[in-house]
ZAKOLFI-247697 format. One record per atom (N, C-alpha, C, O): residue number from 1; residue in one letter; atom name; x, y, z. Coordinates in nm, 3 decimals. Layout:
BEGIN
 num residu atome      xx      yy      zz
 NUM      A    CA       X       Y       Z
...
This chain:
BEGIN
 num residu atome      xx      yy      zz
   1      M     N   2.675   0.266   0.799
   1      M    CA   2.609   0.383   0.747
   1      M     C   2.675   0.507   0.807
   1      M     O   2.694   0.513   0.928
   2      K     N   2.708   0.602   0.727
   2      K    CA   2.767   0.726   0.775
   2      K     C   2.659   0.808   0.843
   2      K     O   2.541   0.798   0.808
   3      E     N   2.700   0.890   0.941
   3      E    CA   2.604   0.972   1.015
   3      E     C   2.525   1.063   0.922
   3      E     O   2.405   1.083   0.943
   4      T     N   2.589   1.119   0.820
   4      T    CA   2.520   1.212   0.731
   4      T     C   2.420   1.140   0.640
   4      T     O   2.332   1.204   0.582
   5      E     N   2.433   1.010   0.627
   5      E    CA   2.343   0.935   0.540
   5      E     C   2.238   0.857   0.618
   5      E     O   2.163   0.779   0.560
   6      D     N   2.233   0.878   0.749
   6      D    CA   2.140   0.803   0.833
   6      D     C   2.004   0.872   0.832
   6      D     O   1.964   0.935   0.929
   7      T     N   1.934   0.858   0.719
   7      T    CA   1.803   0.922   0.702
   7      T     C   1.698   0.816   0.674
   7      T     O   1.729   0.702   0.640
   8      L     N   1.574   0.855   0.688
   8      L    CA   1.463   0.765   0.655
   8      L     C   1.472   0.720   0.509
   8      L     O   1.455   0.601   0.480
   9      I     N   1.500   0.812   0.419
   9      I    CA   1.507   0.778   0.277
   9      I     C   1.621   0.679   0.250
   9      I     O   1.601   0.582   0.175
  10      S     N   1.739   0.701   0.308
  10      S    CA   1.850   0.608   0.283
  10      S     C   1.821   0.470   0.342
  10      S     O   1.855   0.369   0.282
  11      R     N   1.759   0.466   0.458
  11      R    CA   1.724   0.339   0.519
  11      R     C   1.612   0.269   0.441
  11      R     O   1.613   0.146   0.427
  12      L     N   1.518   0.346   0.391
  12      L    CA   1.411   0.288   0.308
  12      L     C   1.470   0.228   0.182
  12      L     O   1.427   0.121   0.138
  13      A     N   1.567   0.295   0.122
  13      A    CA   1.632   0.241   0.002
  13      A     C   1.700   0.107   0.032
  13      A     O   1.692   0.015  -0.049
  14      L     N   1.765   0.097   0.146
  14      L    CA   1.829  -0.030   0.184
  14      L     C   1.725  -0.140   0.206
  14      L     O   1.744  -0.253   0.163
  15      A     N   1.616  -0.105   0.272
  15      A    CA   1.510  -0.203   0.297
  15      A     C   1.447  -0.248   0.165
  15      A     O   1.424  -0.367   0.145
  16      Q     N   1.420  -0.153   0.076
  16      Q    CA   1.359  -0.186  -0.053
  16      Q     C   1.449  -0.276  -0.137
  16      Q     O   1.401  -0.362  -0.211
  17      A     N   1.579  -0.257  -0.126
  17      A    CA   1.673  -0.340  -0.202
  17      A     C   1.664  -0.488  -0.163
  17      A     O   1.700  -0.575  -0.242
  18      E     N   1.616  -0.515  -0.042
  18      E    CA   1.605  -0.652   0.006
  18      E     C   1.463  -0.709  -0.002
  18      E     O   1.445  -0.831   0.003
  19      M     N   1.364  -0.622  -0.015
  19      M    CA   1.225  -0.668  -0.013
  19      M     C   1.190  -0.752  -0.136
  19      M     O   1.217  -0.711  -0.249
  20      P     N   1.130  -0.868  -0.113
  20      P    CA   1.077  -0.944  -0.227
  20      P     C   0.941  -0.887  -0.265
  20      P     O   0.882  -0.811  -0.189
  21      H     N   0.891  -0.924  -0.380
  21      H    CA   0.752  -0.891  -0.410
  21      H     C   0.665  -0.979  -0.324
  21      H     O   0.704  -1.090  -0.288
  22      A     N   0.549  -0.931  -0.290
  22      A    CA   0.457  -1.007  -0.206
  22      A     C   0.407  -1.130  -0.281
  22      A     O   0.377  -1.123  -0.401
  23      E     N   0.398  -1.241  -0.210
  23      E    CA   0.349  -1.364  -0.272
  23      E     C   0.200  -1.354  -0.301
  23      E     O   0.123  -1.306  -0.218
  24      M     N   0.162  -1.398  -0.419
  24      M    CA   0.021  -1.393  -0.458
  24      M     C  -0.046  -1.524  -0.414
  24      M     O  -0.057  -1.619  -0.491
  25      K     N  -0.091  -1.525  -0.286
  25      K    CA  -0.150  -1.645  -0.227
  25      K     C  -0.302  -1.637  -0.215
  25      K     O  -0.368  -1.739  -0.198
  26      S     N  -0.356  -1.515  -0.222
  26      S    CA  -0.500  -1.499  -0.203
  26      S     C  -0.574  -1.520  -0.334
  26      S     O  -0.525  -1.482  -0.441
  27      D     N  -0.693  -1.580  -0.325
  27      D    CA  -0.774  -1.607  -0.444
  27      D     C  -0.878  -1.498  -0.465
  27      D     O  -0.942  -1.452  -0.371
  28      N     N  -0.893  -1.459  -0.590
  28      N    CA  -1.002  -1.369  -0.628
  28      N     C  -1.094  -1.453  -0.717
  28      N     O  -1.072  -1.463  -0.837
  29      P     N  -1.198  -1.513  -0.657
  29      P    CA  -1.286  -1.602  -0.735
  29      P     C  -1.362  -1.528  -0.845
  29      P     O  -1.398  -1.588  -0.946
  30      Y     N  -1.388  -1.400  -0.825
  30      Y    CA  -1.462  -1.321  -0.923
  30      Y     C  -1.384  -1.309  -1.054
  30      Y     O  -1.441  -1.320  -1.163
  31      F     N  -1.253  -1.286  -1.041
  31      F    CA  -1.168  -1.272  -1.160
  31      F     C  -1.087  -1.399  -1.189
  31      F     O  -1.008  -1.402  -1.283
  32      K     N  -1.107  -1.502  -1.107
  32      K    CA  -1.032  -1.628  -1.122
  32      K     C  -0.881  -1.599  -1.130
  32      K     O  -0.812  -1.645  -1.220
  33      S     N  -0.835  -1.523  -1.033
  33      S    CA  -0.693  -1.484  -1.031
  33      S     C  -0.642  -1.488  -0.887
  33      S     O  -0.718  -1.510  -0.793
  34      K     N  -0.515  -1.468  -0.873
  34      K    CA  -0.450  -1.462  -0.742
  34      K     C  -0.399  -1.320  -0.721
  34      K     O  -0.372  -1.247  -0.817
  35      Y     N  -0.386  -1.283  -0.595
  35      Y    CA  -0.328  -1.154  -0.561
  35      Y     C  -0.262  -1.167  -0.424
  35      Y     O  -0.286  -1.262  -0.351
  36      A     N  -0.179  -1.069  -0.391
  36      A    CA  -0.115  -1.066  -0.261
  36      A     C  -0.210  -0.997  -0.164
  36      A     O  -0.239  -0.878  -0.179
  37      G     N  -0.257  -1.070  -0.066
  37      G    CA  -0.345  -1.013   0.035
  37      G     C  -0.265  -0.931   0.135
  37      G     O  -0.142  -0.928   0.130
  38      L     N  -0.334  -0.864   0.224
  38      L    CA  -0.268  -0.781   0.324
  38      L     C  -0.163  -0.858   0.405
  38      L     O  -0.054  -0.805   0.425
  39      P     N  -0.190  -0.981   0.453
  39      P    CA  -0.085  -1.053   0.527
  39      P     C   0.042  -1.076   0.444
  39      P     O   0.153  -1.067   0.497
  40      E     N   0.025  -1.107   0.316
  40      E    CA   0.143  -1.131   0.231
  40      E     C   0.221  -1.001   0.208
  40      E     O   0.344  -1.003   0.203
  41      V     N   0.152  -0.890   0.194
  41      V    CA   0.220  -0.761   0.176
  41      V     C   0.295  -0.723   0.303
  41      V     O   0.407  -0.674   0.298
  42      I     N   0.230  -0.746   0.418
  42      I    CA   0.298  -0.719   0.545
  42      I     C   0.422  -0.807   0.558
  42      I     O   0.528  -0.760   0.598
  43      D     N   0.408  -0.936   0.524
  43      D    CA   0.523  -1.028   0.533
  43      D     C   0.637  -0.987   0.441
  43      D     O   0.753  -1.011   0.472
  44      A     N   0.605  -0.926   0.327
  44      A    CA   0.708  -0.886   0.230
  44      A     C   0.773  -0.752   0.264
  44      A     O   0.876  -0.719   0.206
  45      T     N   0.715  -0.675   0.354
  45      T    CA   0.767  -0.540   0.380
  45      T     C   0.812  -0.517   0.524
  45      T     O   0.923  -0.468   0.547
  46      K     N   0.730  -0.552   0.620
  46      K    CA   0.756  -0.517   0.759
  46      K     C   0.890  -0.566   0.814
  46      K     O   0.960  -0.488   0.878
  47      P     N   0.930  -0.691   0.791
  47      P    CA   1.059  -0.735   0.845
  47      P     C   1.177  -0.652   0.793
  47      P     O   1.273  -0.627   0.866
  48      Y     N   1.170  -0.609   0.669
  48      Y    CA   1.279  -0.532   0.608
  48      Y     C   1.276  -0.388   0.656
  48      Y     O   1.381  -0.328   0.679
  49      L     N   1.157  -0.332   0.672
  49      L    CA   1.147  -0.197   0.728
  49      L     C   1.200  -0.198   0.871
  49      L     O   1.281  -0.114   0.908
  50      N     N   1.155  -0.294   0.950
  50      N    CA   1.196  -0.302   1.090
  50      N     C   1.346  -0.328   1.104
  50      N     O   1.409  -0.277   1.197
  51      K     N   1.404  -0.406   1.014
  51      K    CA   1.548  -0.434   1.016
  51      K     C   1.628  -0.305   1.011
  51      K     O   1.734  -0.296   1.072
  52      Y     N   1.577  -0.206   0.939
  52      Y    CA   1.647  -0.078   0.925
  52      Y     C   1.588   0.030   1.016
  52      Y     O   1.610   0.149   0.994
  53      G     N   1.512  -0.013   1.118
  53      G    CA   1.461   0.080   1.217
  53      G     C   1.343   0.164   1.173
  53      G     O   1.313   0.267   1.235
  54      I     N   1.276   0.121   1.068
  54      I    CA   1.161   0.197   1.014
  54      I     C   1.032   0.133   1.065
  54      I     O   1.010   0.013   1.050
  55      A     N   0.947   0.216   1.125
  55      A    CA   0.817   0.170   1.171
  55      A     C   0.711   0.215   1.071
  55      A     O   0.720   0.324   1.015
  56      V     N   0.611   0.131   1.050
  56      V    CA   0.499   0.167   0.964
  56      V     C   0.372   0.170   1.049
  56      V     O   0.346   0.081   1.129
  57      V     N   0.293   0.276   1.028
  57      V    CA   0.168   0.294   1.101
  57      V     C   0.060   0.326   0.998
  57      V     O   0.080   0.408   0.909
  58      Q     N  -0.055   0.260   1.011
  58      Q    CA  -0.169   0.287   0.922
  58      Q     C  -0.290   0.316   1.010
  58      Q     O  -0.335   0.230   1.086
  59      T     N  -0.343   0.437   0.998
  59      T    CA  -0.457   0.479   1.079
  59      T     C  -0.564   0.542   0.990
  59      T     O  -0.536   0.587   0.879
  60      S     N  -0.684   0.544   1.042
  60      S    CA  -0.795   0.610   0.972
  60      S     C  -0.817   0.747   1.032
  60      S     O  -0.793   0.769   1.151
  61      K     N  -0.862   0.839   0.949
  61      K    CA  -0.898   0.972   0.996
  61      K     C  -1.039   1.003   0.945
  61      K     O  -1.076   0.966   0.833
  62      F     N  -1.115   1.071   1.029
  62      F    CA  -1.249   1.111   0.992
  62      F     C  -1.252   1.263   0.976
  62      F     O  -1.211   1.336   1.066
  63      Y     N  -1.299   1.309   0.862
  63      Y    CA  -1.317   1.451   0.836
  63      Y     C  -1.467   1.477   0.829
  63      Y     O  -1.533   1.426   0.739
  64      P     N  -1.522   1.556   0.924
  64      P    CA  -1.667   1.577   0.926
  64      P     C  -1.716   1.659   0.807
  64      P     O  -1.637   1.720   0.734
  65      R     N  -1.845   1.660   0.790
  65      R    CA  -1.910   1.739   0.686
  65      R     C  -1.861   1.883   0.697
  65      R     O  -1.843   1.935   0.808
  66      S     N  -1.838   1.948   0.583
  66      S    CA  -1.789   2.086   0.585
  66      S     C  -1.855   2.166   0.474
  66      S     O  -1.922   2.112   0.385
  67      R     N  -1.836   2.295   0.480
  67      R    CA  -1.889   2.386   0.376
  67      R     C  -1.774   2.467   0.318
  67      R     O  -1.687   2.515   0.390
  68      G     N  -1.777   2.480   0.186
  68      G    CA  -1.679   2.563   0.117
  68      G     C  -1.715   2.710   0.133
  68      G     O  -1.822   2.743   0.184
  69      E     N  -1.626   2.797   0.091
  69      E    CA  -1.649   2.942   0.100
  69      E     C  -1.775   2.984   0.023
  69      E     O  -1.841   3.081   0.060
  70      D     N  -1.806   2.910  -0.084
  70      D    CA  -1.924   2.945  -0.164
  70      D     C  -2.052   2.879  -0.112
  70      D     O  -2.157   2.888  -0.176
  71      G     N  -2.044   2.813   0.004
  71      G    CA  -2.161   2.750   0.062
  71      G     C  -2.182   2.605   0.020
  71      G     O  -2.272   2.538   0.071
  72      T     N  -2.100   2.555  -0.072
  72      T    CA  -2.111   2.417  -0.115
  72      T     C  -2.085   2.324   0.004
  72      T     O  -1.988   2.341   0.077
  73      E     N  -2.173   2.227   0.022
  73      E    CA  -2.158   2.133   0.132
  73      E     C  -2.082   2.010   0.086
  73      E     O  -2.115   1.949  -0.016
  74      F     N  -1.980   1.973   0.162
  74      F    CA  -1.900   1.856   0.132
  74      F     C  -1.932   1.747   0.232
  74      F     O  -1.940   1.774   0.352
  75      P     N  -1.952   1.625   0.185
  75      P    CA  -1.987   1.515   0.277
  75      P     C  -1.867   1.478   0.364
  75      P     O  -1.753   1.510   0.331
  76      P     N  -1.895   1.411   0.475
  76      P    CA  -1.783   1.365   0.558
  76      P     C  -1.704   1.258   0.481
  76      P     O  -1.760   1.185   0.399
  77      I     N  -1.576   1.250   0.509
  77      I    CA  -1.495   1.145   0.447
  77      I     C  -1.409   1.077   0.553
  77      I     O  -1.377   1.135   0.657
  78      I     N  -1.373   0.954   0.523
  78      I    CA  -1.278   0.878   0.605
  78      I     C  -1.159   0.849   0.515
  78      I     O  -1.174   0.809   0.400
  79      T     N  -1.040   0.870   0.570
  79      T    CA  -0.918   0.844   0.493
  79      T     C  -0.834   0.739   0.564
  79      T     O  -0.851   0.712   0.683
  80      L     N  -0.742   0.680   0.488
  80      L    CA  -0.641   0.592   0.546
  80      L     C  -0.509   0.665   0.532
  80      L     O  -0.471   0.708   0.423
  81      C     N  -0.439   0.679   0.643
  81      C    CA  -0.309   0.746   0.642
  81      C     C  -0.201   0.640   0.670
  81      C     O  -0.204   0.576   0.775
  82      T     N  -0.108   0.624   0.577
  82      T    CA   0.005   0.532   0.593
  82      T     C   0.128   0.617   0.619
  82      T     O   0.160   0.708   0.543
  83      Q     N   0.198   0.586   0.728
  83      Q    CA   0.316   0.664   0.765
  83      Q     C   0.433   0.571   0.793
  83      Q     O   0.418   0.466   0.855
  84      L     N   0.551   0.612   0.745
  84      L    CA   0.676   0.546   0.779
  84      L     C   0.752   0.641   0.870
  84      L     O   0.759   0.761   0.843
  85      F     N   0.810   0.588   0.978
  85      F    CA   0.883   0.670   1.074
  85      F     C   1.024   0.615   1.094
  85      F     O   1.045   0.494   1.100
  86      Y     N   1.119   0.706   1.104
  86      Y    CA   1.256   0.674   1.148
  86      Y     C   1.307   0.797   1.221
  86      Y     O   1.312   0.906   1.165
  87      K     N   1.343   0.779   1.345
  87      K    CA   1.384   0.890   1.432
  87      K     C   1.276   0.998   1.426
  87      K     O   1.160   0.969   1.455
  88      D     N   1.311   1.120   1.391
  88      D    CA   1.213   1.228   1.385
  88      D     C   1.166   1.256   1.242
  88      D     O   1.110   1.362   1.214
  89      Q     N   1.190   1.160   1.153
  89      Q    CA   1.152   1.178   1.012
  89      Q     C   1.032   1.089   0.979
  89      Q     O   1.013   0.983   1.038
  90      Q     N   0.953   1.136   0.883
  90      Q    CA   0.839   1.054   0.842
  90      Q     C   0.804   1.077   0.696
  90      Q     O   0.833   1.182   0.638
  91      I     N   0.741   0.976   0.639
  91      I    CA   0.682   0.983   0.505
  91      I     C   0.536   0.948   0.525
  91      I     O   0.504   0.849   0.592
  92      S     N   0.446   1.027   0.468
  92      S    CA   0.303   1.002   0.484
  92      S     C   0.233   0.996   0.350
  92      S     O   0.271   1.065   0.255
  93      S     N   0.132   0.913   0.344
  93      S    CA   0.045   0.904   0.227
  93      S     C  -0.097   0.889   0.279
  93      S     O  -0.124   0.801   0.361
  94      E     N  -0.188   0.974   0.232
  94      E    CA  -0.326   0.968   0.279
  94      E     C  -0.420   0.959   0.160
  94      E     O  -0.411   1.037   0.066
  95      V     N  -0.510   0.861   0.165
  95      V    CA  -0.606   0.841   0.057
  95      V     C  -0.747   0.831   0.114
  95      V     O  -0.766   0.776   0.222
  96      P     N  -0.846   0.883   0.040
  96      P    CA  -0.985   0.868   0.086
  96      P     C  -1.031   0.724   0.066
  96      P     O  -0.993   0.657  -0.030
  97      L     N  -1.114   0.677   0.158
  97      L    CA  -1.170   0.543   0.146
  97      L     C  -1.300   0.552   0.068
  97      L     O  -1.388   0.632   0.101
  98      M     N  -1.313   0.471  -0.033
  98      M    CA  -1.433   0.467  -0.116
  98      M     C  -1.515   0.347  -0.072
  98      M     O  -1.476   0.232  -0.091
  99      Y     N  -1.630   0.375  -0.012
  99      Y    CA  -1.715   0.269   0.041
  99      Y     C  -1.861   0.311   0.030
  99      Y     O  -1.893   0.428   0.006
 100      K     N  -1.949   0.214   0.049
 100      K    CA  -2.093   0.243   0.046
 100      K     C  -2.134   0.297   0.183
 100      K     O  -2.104   0.235   0.285
 101      P     N  -2.201   0.412   0.187
 101      P    CA  -2.245   0.468   0.316
 101      P     C  -2.332   0.368   0.393
 101      P     O  -2.410   0.293   0.335
 102      N     N  -2.317   0.370   0.524
 102      N    CA  -2.395   0.285   0.615
 102      N     C  -2.374   0.136   0.593
 102      N     O  -2.462   0.056   0.623
 103      D     N  -2.257   0.098   0.539
 103      D    CA  -2.226  -0.043   0.513
 103      D     C  -2.087  -0.072   0.569
 103      D     O  -1.986  -0.048   0.504
 104      I     N  -2.084  -0.125   0.692
 104      I    CA  -1.957  -0.148   0.760
 104      I     C  -1.868  -0.247   0.685
 104      I     O  -1.746  -0.231   0.683
 105      Q     N  -1.928  -0.350   0.621
 105      Q    CA  -1.847  -0.445   0.545
 105      Q     C  -1.778  -0.374   0.428
 105      Q     O  -1.662  -0.404   0.398
 106      S     N  -1.847  -0.282   0.364
 106      S    CA  -1.788  -0.206   0.255
 106      S     C  -1.673  -0.119   0.307
 106      S     O  -1.569  -0.108   0.241
 107      L     N  -1.690  -0.057   0.425
 107      L    CA  -1.585   0.025   0.484
 107      L     C  -1.463  -0.060   0.518
 107      L     O  -1.350  -0.020   0.489
 108      I     N  -1.485  -0.176   0.580
 108      I    CA  -1.374  -0.266   0.615
 108      I     C  -1.301  -0.312   0.489
 108      I     O  -1.178  -0.316   0.486
 109      S     N  -1.376  -0.346   0.385
 109      S    CA  -1.316  -0.387   0.258
 109      S     C  -1.231  -0.275   0.200
 109      S     O  -1.119  -0.299   0.154
 110      A     N  -1.283  -0.152   0.203
 110      A    CA  -1.207  -0.038   0.151
 110      A     C  -1.081  -0.014   0.233
 110      A     O  -0.976   0.018   0.177
 111      K     N  -1.090  -0.029   0.366
 111      K    CA  -0.973  -0.010   0.452
 111      K     C  -0.867  -0.116   0.423
 111      K     O  -0.749  -0.085   0.409
 112      T     N  -0.910  -0.241   0.414
 112      T    CA  -0.815  -0.351   0.388
 112      T     C  -0.747  -0.332   0.253
 112      T     O  -0.625  -0.345   0.241
 113      Y     N  -0.827  -0.301   0.151
 113      Y    CA  -0.771  -0.278   0.017
 113      Y     C  -0.672  -0.163   0.020
 113      Y     O  -0.563  -0.173  -0.037
 114      S     N  -0.708  -0.054   0.087
 114      S    CA  -0.620   0.062   0.092
 114      S     C  -0.495   0.036   0.174
 114      S     O  -0.386   0.081   0.137
 115      K     N  -0.507  -0.038   0.284
 115      K    CA  -0.388  -0.072   0.362
 115      K     C  -0.289  -0.149   0.276
 115      K     O  -0.170  -0.120   0.275
 116      R     N  -0.340  -0.246   0.205
 116      R    CA  -0.255  -0.331   0.121
 116      R     C  -0.190  -0.250   0.009
 116      R     O  -0.069  -0.257  -0.010
 117      T     N  -0.270  -0.175  -0.065
 117      T    CA  -0.216  -0.104  -0.180
 117      T     C  -0.127   0.014  -0.140
 117      T     O  -0.030   0.044  -0.210
 118      E     N  -0.158   0.081  -0.030
 118      E    CA  -0.073   0.191   0.016
 118      E     C   0.062   0.139   0.064
 118      E     O   0.165   0.200   0.035
 119      L     N   0.062   0.027   0.137
 119      L    CA   0.187  -0.031   0.183
 119      L     C   0.270  -0.078   0.064
 119      L     O   0.392  -0.059   0.062
 120      Q     N   0.205  -0.138  -0.035
 120      Q    CA   0.276  -0.177  -0.157
 120      Q     C   0.333  -0.054  -0.228
 120      Q     O   0.446  -0.057  -0.276
 121      S     N   0.256   0.051  -0.233
 121      S    CA   0.296   0.171  -0.304
 121      S     C   0.416   0.239  -0.236
 121      S     O   0.514   0.272  -0.302
 122      V     N   0.408   0.259  -0.107
 122      V    CA   0.514   0.331  -0.038
 122      V     C   0.643   0.249  -0.033
 122      V     O   0.752   0.306  -0.026
 123      C     N   0.632   0.117  -0.037
 123      C    CA   0.751   0.031  -0.035
 123      C     C   0.792  -0.015  -0.174
 123      C     O   0.897  -0.077  -0.189
 124      V     N   0.713   0.013  -0.275
 124      V    CA   0.736  -0.027  -0.414
 124      V     C   0.749  -0.180  -0.422
 124      V     O   0.848  -0.234  -0.473
 125      V     N   0.646  -0.247  -0.371
 125      V    CA   0.641  -0.393  -0.370
 125      V     C   0.522  -0.437  -0.456
 125      V     O   0.410  -0.393  -0.433
 126      G     N   0.547  -0.522  -0.552
 126      G    CA   0.440  -0.573  -0.637
 126      G     C   0.374  -0.694  -0.577
 126      G     O   0.416  -0.745  -0.473
 127      G     N   0.270  -0.741  -0.644
 127      G    CA   0.206  -0.864  -0.601
 127      G     C   0.056  -0.863  -0.613
 127      G     O  -0.014  -0.911  -0.524
 128      E     N   0.006  -0.809  -0.722
 128      E    CA  -0.139  -0.814  -0.734
 128      E     C  -0.189  -0.817  -0.877
 128      E     O  -0.141  -0.746  -0.965
 129      V     N  -0.286  -0.901  -0.895
 129      V    CA  -0.370  -0.903  -1.014
 129      V     C  -0.508  -0.919  -0.955
 129      V     O  -0.547  -1.028  -0.914
 130      D     N  -0.583  -0.811  -0.951
 130      D    CA  -0.714  -0.818  -0.887
 130      D     C  -0.812  -0.725  -0.956
 130      D     O  -0.796  -0.695  -1.074
 131      D     N  -0.912  -0.679  -0.885
 131      D    CA  -1.018  -0.598  -0.947
 131      D     C  -0.993  -0.448  -0.939
 131      D     O  -1.084  -0.369  -0.966
 132      D     N  -0.872  -0.407  -0.904
 132      D    CA  -0.837  -0.266  -0.894
 132      D     C  -0.929  -0.188  -0.802
 132      D     O  -0.955  -0.070  -0.827
 133      G     N  -0.978  -0.250  -0.699
 133      G    CA  -1.059  -0.182  -0.600
 133      G     C  -1.204  -0.161  -0.638
 133      G     O  -1.276  -0.090  -0.569
 134      N     N  -1.247  -0.221  -0.748
 134      N    CA  -1.385  -0.200  -0.791
 134      N     C  -1.485  -0.250  -0.688
 134      N     O  -1.589  -0.187  -0.668
 135      A     N  -1.456  -0.361  -0.621
 135      A    CA  -1.550  -0.412  -0.522
 135      A     C  -1.563  -0.315  -0.405
 135      A     O  -1.673  -0.291  -0.356
 136      A     N  -1.451  -0.258  -0.361
 136      A    CA  -1.454  -0.163  -0.251
 136      A     C  -1.530  -0.037  -0.289
 136      A     O  -1.592   0.027  -0.204
 137      A     N  -1.526   0.000  -0.418
 137      A    CA  -1.595   0.120  -0.466
 137      A     C  -1.738   0.090  -0.509
 137      A     O  -1.812   0.181  -0.546
 138      G     N  -1.780  -0.037  -0.503
 138      G    CA  -1.916  -0.074  -0.540
 138      G     C  -1.942  -0.070  -0.689
 138      G     O  -2.057  -0.061  -0.732
 139      K     N  -1.837  -0.078  -0.769
 139      K    CA  -1.852  -0.076  -0.915
 139      K     C  -1.865  -0.217  -0.968
 139      K     O  -1.804  -0.311  -0.916
 140      K     N  -1.946  -0.232  -1.072
 140      K    CA  -1.958  -0.362  -1.139
 140      K     C  -1.870  -0.358  -1.262
 140      K     O  -1.870  -0.262  -1.339
 141      V     N  -1.795  -0.466  -1.281
 141      V    CA  -1.708  -0.478  -1.398
 141      V     C  -1.725  -0.616  -1.457
 141      V     O  -1.772  -0.708  -1.390
 142      E     N  -1.686  -0.630  -1.581
 142      E    CA  -1.695  -0.762  -1.644
 142      E     C  -1.588  -0.853  -1.587
 142      E     O  -1.477  -0.811  -1.557
 143      K     N  -1.626  -0.980  -1.571
 143      K    CA  -1.530  -1.077  -1.521
 143      K     C  -1.420  -1.098  -1.623
 143      K     O  -1.443  -1.099  -1.744
 144      K     N  -1.299  -1.114  -1.570
 144      K    CA  -1.184  -1.139  -1.655
 144      K     C  -1.117  -1.266  -1.607
 144      K     O  -1.129  -1.305  -1.491
 145      V     N  -1.048  -1.330  -1.696
 145      V    CA  -0.965  -1.443  -1.658
 145      V     C  -0.823  -1.401  -1.690
 145      V     O  -0.785  -1.383  -1.806
 146      S     N  -0.744  -1.385  -1.583
 146      S    CA  -0.606  -1.342  -1.606
 146      S     C  -0.515  -1.462  -1.615
 146      S     O  -0.533  -1.562  -1.546
 147      K     N  -0.418  -1.449  -1.700
 147      K    CA  -0.318  -1.554  -1.716
 147      K     C  -0.191  -1.509  -1.648
 147      K     O  -0.150  -1.394  -1.663
 148      P     N  -0.126  -1.599  -1.572
 148      P    CA  -0.002  -1.559  -1.509
 148      P     C   0.102  -1.525  -1.615
 148      P     O   0.112  -1.590  -1.719
 149      T     N   0.178  -1.423  -1.586
 149      T    CA   0.284  -1.384  -1.678
 149      T     C   0.418  -1.402  -1.609
 149      T     O   0.429  -1.391  -1.486
 150      K     N   0.518  -1.428  -1.689
 150      K    CA   0.652  -1.441  -1.635
 150      K     C   0.707  -1.301  -1.610
 150      K     O   0.689  -1.210  -1.691
 151      A     N   0.773  -1.287  -1.497
 151      A    CA   0.835  -1.157  -1.466
 151      A     C   0.957  -1.139  -1.555
 151      A     O   1.036  -1.231  -1.574
 152      A     N   0.970  -1.020  -1.608
 152      A    CA   1.087  -0.990  -1.691
 152      A     C   1.210  -0.984  -1.602
 152      A     O   1.204  -0.931  -1.491
 153      K     N   1.319  -1.039  -1.649
 153      K    CA   1.443  -1.033  -1.574
 153      K     C   1.498  -0.891  -1.584
 153      K     O   1.496  -0.831  -1.691
 154      P     N   1.548  -0.837  -1.471
 154      P    CA   1.602  -0.702  -1.477
 154      P     C   1.723  -0.696  -1.569
 154      P     O   1.807  -0.787  -1.571
 155      S     N   1.732  -0.588  -1.645
 155      S    CA   1.844  -0.574  -1.738
 155      S     C   1.969  -0.525  -1.667
 155      S     O   2.080  -0.537  -1.718
 156      V     N   1.951  -0.467  -1.546
 156      V    CA   2.063  -0.418  -1.468
 156      V     C   2.065  -0.495  -1.337
 156      V     O   1.961  -0.507  -1.272
 157      P     N   2.181  -0.547  -1.297
 157      P    CA   2.184  -0.622  -1.172
 157      P     C   2.151  -0.530  -1.053
 157      P     O   2.177  -0.410  -1.056
 158      A     N   2.094  -0.590  -0.951
 158      A    CA   2.059  -0.513  -0.830
 158      A     C   2.186  -0.459  -0.767
 158      A     O   2.291  -0.522  -0.772
 159      K     N   2.175  -0.342  -0.710
 159      K    CA   2.291  -0.278  -0.646
 159      K     C   2.312  -0.338  -0.507
 159      K     O   2.216  -0.377  -0.439
 160      T     N   2.436  -0.344  -0.465
 160      T    CA   2.468  -0.392  -0.332
 160      T     C   2.448  -0.279  -0.233
 160      T     O   2.431  -0.164  -0.273
 161      E     N   2.449  -0.312  -0.104
 161      E    CA   2.433  -0.209  -0.001
 161      E     C   2.541  -0.103  -0.013
 161      E     O   2.512   0.016   0.000
 162      A     N   2.665  -0.145  -0.040
 162      A    CA   2.775  -0.049  -0.052
 162      A     C   2.753   0.046  -0.168
 162      A     O   2.785   0.164  -0.158
 163      E     N   2.698  -0.004  -0.279
 163      E    CA   2.673   0.082  -0.397
 163      E     C   2.561   0.181  -0.369
 163      E     O   2.562   0.292  -0.424
 164      L     N   2.463   0.144  -0.284
 164      L    CA   2.354   0.233  -0.252
 164      L     C   2.399   0.348  -0.163
 164      L     O   2.341   0.456  -0.167
 165      L     N   2.501   0.325  -0.083
 165      L    CA   2.551   0.431   0.007
 165      L     C   2.645   0.514  -0.069
 165      L     O   2.701   0.609  -0.015
């Protein structure tokens, strides 16, 4: 890697070129489908990020109740912040957690779902057919039966490391 190209973005591109999609090993009995759980997403991303010196950190932040300029009261929120670090560079993504108040299981479910989907999103790794977070948001949806689909073959061959640089 040339010194001028030694950036978080260039290293992330190299890691992404090697990352497989996460294996869909977890069962969703409600939808009778499989999805990639958090361990599978971590297994599909972390070794490749770490290979290129990229660290991933996922933390929660609490924002207390606040008031707008017009006096409108906003409830407290908890967010999940996903960050990738390389040297002094970082990429961050922060999303609010949707959970039932005073229900720790709902909060944990929302955190786990968000950790998984944010890591998939920032690394562009697929691997899910699930309820789209409806359980974490407390929404009721009709049960579906999903059928596995064959992945389309890419029309353009993957680029080599040399082509990416």
